[in-house]
Residue, then its C-alpha position, 0 to 999 in steps of 0.5 A: m628493812n624499810k622504814m615504818t610510816q604512819e600508814d603501817l599503823n592505820g589498819p582497822r585494829v593494830l597492836v604496836d609494840f615499841w621496843a629496842s634491841w638492847c631492852g631486856p624486857c622487850k626481848m622477853m615480851k616479843p615471843r608473847m606478842e608473836k604468839f598473840a599475833e598467831e593465835q588471832s587474826e582480828v588484830e594486826v601486830v606491828f613491831v616498832n624499833v624506837d632506835q630506828e623509828t624515832e619519829l614514830a616513837q616521838k609522835y606517840g610519846i614513847r618514853s619507856i619501853p616496852t610500850t604497847v599501843y592499841m589503835e583502831n583506824g589510826e586512833v590510839k585506844g589504849k597504851k600500856i608500859g612495861n612487860l605485859s602478860d598474855a592476859q594483859i595483851k588480850e585485854l589491851a587489844q580488846v579480844 
């Protein structure tokens, strides 16, 4: 897989899931994020593995995972740490 860059996060509306393969709560949240991505087309969902994308994780101050960041045009509009419910994902992404 190619390395992610800031360009991957610069869409009009992007929900970024910062995760790691060894993180139990991350594994529980991934299906909810994938379901959210399938159910709507307004917000792009991007998964960032913090072990592989350390520069992006540092740039966004990711200290705990899972952390979900909602961005519009590259600007952070919201950030939540922890395993989110479907309703919390929708609330963060403003849909």
